[in-house]
N, C-alpha and C positions, 0 to 999 in steps of 0.2 A: 504494500500500500504506500503510495508516494506521500500521502498525508500532507499535501499543501493546505495552507489555511484558506486559500482561495485560488482560483485558476490563474491569477496573474503572478503567483509566487513561483520562481524558478527552482529547479532542483538544488542548485548551489545555495540559494537563499534559505531553502527549507532545511538543508543540512546544518547551516549555520544557526538557524532558529532552534532546531532540536538540540544542538550542542549547547546553546545557551540555556535552554530549559534543563538539560541534564546537570548543568553546574549551578542551577538555582538562580540564574541572573534575571533581572527584570528588564524587559524591553523598554527602550525609551521611545520618544515620539518619532524620531527619525526611523527607527526600526519598524514601528507601526506603519509609517507611511510607505516604507519599501514593501511591506506585505500587501497592502491594499492598492498600491499604485495610485491611479487617479481616482479610484473609488474610495468612498468613505465608509467605514464600518457602521452598521446600524447602531442607534443609540443604546440598544440593549445587548450589544455584542459582548460576549465573555471571552477574554483572551485566556486560552488554556495554559499558557506559559506562566500565568500569575496564580494558578491553582497549586502547582507543585510547591511544597514548603521551602522557604528560604531562610533558615535560622541563622542567627549570629553564632559563629563558632570561634572560640578563643582557646589558644594554647600558649603555654610558656615553654621556652627552650633554653637549654644550658649546655655548655661543654664542660666536661670534667677531665682534668689533667693532673699530673703530679707537678711539684715545684721544679722549675728548670734550674740548671741544665740537666737533661736526662743522661743517665749512665747505666748501662746494662738493662736487662728487663725489656719486655716487648712494649711498644712497637719498635724499639731500637733507637739508637742515637741518630740514624740517618733519616728517620721519619720526619717529614716536613710538617710540623705542627701548624704553623701559621698558614701554609698553603692549603692544607686540608680543611682547616677551619673556614677559610674563605670559600673554598669549593663547596663544602656542605651547606654553608649559610646561603650561598647563591641558589643551590638546588632546593633548599627549604623554602626560600622566598618564592621561587617559581611554582613549586607544588601548591603552596598556600594560596597564591594568586589564582591559579586555575581552579582550585577546589573551593574558593570563597571562604578561606579560613584566616582569621586575624592571628598573627603570631607576635609575641613579645619575647625578644631574645635578651638574655643576660649580657650586659655590656662586655664583661671579661670572663674568661674561663675560670671555673672554680677549682682551686688547688689545695684546699685545706678543709678540715672538718668543720671549723667555725663557719666557713662560707656555705657548707652544705646545710647546717642548722638554720642559718639566716635565709637560705633559699627556700627551705621547707616552710618556714614561718611566713615568708612572703607569698608562697603559693596558697597557704590556708587563708590569707587575707584576700587575695585576688579572686579565688574560687574560679579558676579557668576550667574548661571542659576536658583538658588533657595536658600532659607534660611530655616533652621530647627531650631526652638527655643523650648526648653523644659522648662516648668514652674515647679517651686518647691515651690511656695507659692501663695496663693490666692491674695495677694497684688500685683502680677506682671502683672495683666491683662492690666493695664494702659500702661505699657511699651510695652507689646505685641501689643497693638493698635497703639502705636507710630511707631513701626517697620513696621507694615502692611501698615500704611498710608504714611510713608515718604521714605521707602527704594526703592519703585518703582520696586520691584522684587517679584515674587511669594513666598509666605510664608506658610510654614507648621508649625502649632502650636500644639505641643504635650503637652496635659494637663492630666497627669495620674490622675486617680480617687483620689479625695481628695484635689484638688486645684481649684475647681470651683463649682458654683451653676448654675442653669438655666440662671439666668440673665447675668452671665459673658459670656456665650457662644452664647446665642440666636441671638444677633446682628452680632457680628464679624464673626460667623461661616457661615453666608450667604453673606458675602462680596465677590465680585469678586477679584480674585488674592490671596485669602486666603483659606487654607484647615485646619480645626480644627479637631483634634483627641482627644476627651475627653473619654479616655478608658485606660485599662491596656493591651489591645491587641496590641502587637508590629506589627503584620502583617498589621494593619491598617495604621501605620506610614510608613511601607515599601511601601504600596500602594501609599502614597503621593510621595515617591521617584520615583516610577514607572511613575507617572504623569509627573514629571519633565524630566525624561529620554525619555518618549514618545514624548514630545514636541521637544526635541533636535533631536530626530530621524526624525520627520517631517521636521525640518529645514535642516537636512543634506541629505534629500532624493531628488533625481531627478527622476521624473516619466515620462516615455515616453508615449505620447498621439499619438497613431498610427492611423491616419485617414486622409482622404483628400489628398491634394497634396502640402501642405505648410510646411515649417520649421520655427519654432518660439520658442523663450524662454521667459517665463514669471515666475512670482513668485506669489503664491496664498496668498491673503490677510489673515492676522491673523495667519495662521498656518506656514507661511514661506516656504511652500513646493515649490520646483522648478519644473516647468512644461516645458517639451520640446516636442513640437508638431513636428512630422516627417511624411513624406508622407507614405501612406499606403503601396505602392509598395516596400518600403524599406524592409519590412518583407518577402514578398513572393519571392522577387528576391534573398534574402539571403538564404531562405529555399531551393530554387531550386539548390543551390550550395552545400547544406549540405550533406555529404556522409553518408552512412550506415557504420560507423566505430565501433570500439569495445565498445565505451561508449554507442552509440545508441543501440547496441545489448544488452548490460547489462541493460540499463534502460527499454527496451522493455521486456526482460525476467523477470526483477524484478516486473514490472507492472502485468504481467500475473501470476507470481508465488504467489503474495500476494493476488490475488482475491479469494473470496469465490466461485465464479462461473464466467464463461465466456459465454456470450450469443451470440452476433452478431460478435464482432471484430475478424478478422483474424490476423495471425502473421504479415502480411504486414501492416495492420492497426496499430498495436502496434509499429512497426518500424517507421511508419510515425509520430505517436504521439511522439515518442522519438526524432525524427528529429526536430519536433517543439520545444521541450524542449532545445535541444542543439543550435538550431537557436536563440532562445530567449536569452539564456545565452550569446552567442556571441554578439548579438545586444546590450544587456545591457552593456556589457564590452566595446564595441566599443564606445558607447555613454556616458560612465562613468555615468550610471544610475543605480537605485536601485529597480525600480518597473516599471510596464507598464500596460496600458489598451489599447485595440485594437478593431478596427471595424471588429470583427471576422465574424459576420453574413454577413456583406457586402462582405467580401472576399470569403466566402463560396458561397453566391448567385451568385457572379461573376465568380465562378469557378477558382479563382486565386491559390487556394491550394487544395490538394486532401483530406484534413482532417481538421475539426475544431480543435482548440487548446485545447479543454476541458480537455483531459487526462494530457497534459503537464501542464496546468494551475493548476490542482489539486495538482500535485507534487510540483510545486512552492509554493502553499499555505502551504503545510506541511513543507516546508523548511524556512518559515518565509519571503518569497519574495512575495510581492503583484503582482498578475497577474489578472487583471480585465477584465470583458467581455464588449463588445459592446461600447467601447470607452466612458464609463460612468465615468467621472472624479470624481463626488461626490460618486459614488459607490466604486471606487478604494480608495478614501480617507477614506471611512468607513471601508473598508477591512484593510487599514493600521492601523486604530485605534485598531482593534482587535489584529493585529499582534504586534504593538509596545507597547500597553498598557497592553494587557492581555496575550501575549506570546502564542497565539493559533490562528488557522485559523478561519476566518469568512466565511460566506456562503451568497453571494449576490444572490437574488432571484427575481422571478416574483411573486407578491402576488395574491392568488386565494381565494375567499370566499367560504367556504363549508356551504351552507345555511341550509341544513337539520340537521346538527349537530352543527351549529354555531361555526365553527372552521376556523382558518387561515391556509392556505396551502402555504408553501414556496417551490417554484418549479423552478429548474434550472438544467443545465447540468454540473456545476462546483462546487464541494464541496471538501474541504480538508478532510482527514481521521483522522488526529491526533487531534480530536476535543477537547480533554482534555488538550492539551498542546503539544508544539513541541517536548518535551522530553518524551512524553507518547506514549504507543502503539496505533496503528491505530484501528479504529472501522471497522467492516466488510464492504466490498464493493463488488459490482458485476460489471464486465466489460460489458458495453453496447455500442451501437453506439449512435451518436448524433440523437436524436429523430426527429428533424425537417428536417434533410437532409439524414438520414440513412447512414451517413458517419462516418468513423474514430472511435475514442474511447472516450466515456464518462463514468463517474462513477455513478452508483446508490449507494450512500452512505447510509447506514442504521443507522440512528440516534437513540441513545439509548432512548427507550420509558420510560416515567415517570420522565425524568430529566428536570431541568429548562433550559430556554434559555433567552437570552437578544437580543432584536432587536434594532439596531441602524441605523441611516441614516443621514449623513450630507445633509441638504437641501441647505446650503451654508456654507462658512467657519466660520460663526458666529451663526449657528443654527443647532441643532441636534434633531431628533426624538429619543426618548428612551422609549421602552416598554419591558415588560417581559411576559413570559408564560411557558408552559410545553409541552414537546413532547408527543403526543397521539399515533401516528402511522406513518408508512411509506407507501406511496401509490405506488402501482405497475403500470407500463405502459407496456402492457395493464393490466387491462381493461381501465385504465385512459389514456388519451392523455396527451400532454404537455411534460415537461422535465423529464429526467431520475431520478433525485433525487427530490422527492416530500415529504415534511414532514408536517404532520398534527399537528397543535399546538393549544392548548387551551390558549387563551390570558388572562392575569390577568387584572381585573378591567376594562374590556371593555365589555359592555353589548351586543354589536352586532359586530360580526367579520367583517362585511362590513365596519366598521368605522375605521379599522386600517389605520393609516396614511402612506403615502409614496409609492414609487415604487422603485424596486431594493434595498430594505432594506437589511441590512446584519444581519444574525442570527448567534449568537455565543452560544455555549453550556455553561451553567452555568448562575447563576443570578449575573450579574456584575453591576447592576444599581448603586450601591453606588459609586464605583470607577469611572465609566463612568461619572456620574453627578458631582463627585468631580473634574475630569479633566476639564469638561466644565466650572465649576465655577472658577477654577484656571486660565483659559485662556479666560474668557469672552465670552463663547459660550452659547447662549440661549438654554435651554432645553424645548422641547414641548413633550406632550404625546397625544396619541390617546384619544378621548373623552370617559369618563366612561359611559355616558348615551346618548342614541340616541334622537335627537330632531326630533320628527315626524312632517311631514308637516301638516299644517291645511287643512282639507278638507271642503270646503264650501258646504253647503247643496244645492242640486239641486233646481233650481228655478221651481216652478210649471208651467206647460204648460198653456199658455193662453187659 
């Protein structure tokens, strides 16, 4: 899906827009003008880029070294302390600029315990969202441990190769609230910054829980996610008032134009799907919310809407806005993890075991198309209807065969399933039944595909196990994996007949 905001938006402009959305940047008046060209947006137009949360994220950073001049001990007397400090400061500034993070760096390296004590006291006063410390001597690990223990704030420890042995890292690197990078690879440090940003995005998100007939506000434990339950009828009543305006026509046309093929949906179906999209944008704006999950199947079965929301939800996923199916709050939270931490859409699915080939099939009617990132081109998709109702617009998204995936699922705010695998094929319906996007996956380190844990798991393109598990450790979320080996039931021998 090319997902232009209107037909006058070029592909290059669109990619730039989505990249900005991924980083949580607000478009200015000039950017708005470039989107609409000579046309002016309608007075009630809702800019989807303003829906994604844009929290203020603050970190403090410090370099720990020993008193100079160095003699013996790693990193050695030939290590260019000043040169590396300048190099890593430049990389940190660049990462924080791109991620939208404010960073306050200590003016000078800390080289004595009194300085560490003062630093910890300052951190407690400033209350930043995270700490980054860079080690420049093997003798600084005791101080790193003091900061991790006493600051009470998530800590990223960057230990460039040459300042540690196994024993320095083994214990502290497995501590909750700590993320250790023992490497020369700066992107691994940036991933730590992404973890801190993602947690702040959770805290600044209000998700609409559209189901039942009650209105209630709560906050999700540990993640800080604000949850607003609203009556299900709120959505369909607003949908009934939504006109077929110019934006609806543009979104519908864009949906059809980007498809590799159109099978069942009519132009009216696509217009209705676009009306769902504009309805949801309006509702999110009215409720000052950033994400939603809705009892969509219940609404369709009750014939409250003429179309399931699948096509609109796929578009939202590509714009970095979580739109979840079936009012599954933990499913929606898992989709947010993919969006906020990995800057790409996730795919919530129904799990199906393929026993003949021992594969896991992820099957559902909502998948984003910008699987490699919000600022990357979409993968091919086919426009279909919703298979269970033969209504509306759903996408059959063709996942790239041979590429790795990561499977995640919050079972509660303090536990997550994490597994990995590889895309084997895309299953067509027909001959299969079930949902329109069905992806066959060979799971890693799982003997029997029937043992894959969870339901409504979220599949993400790419192997992201390290950053996901790092996020979990930093914020005290227990990680569980599907069992590697199957425990076969004991079969008692039949008793001889008397």
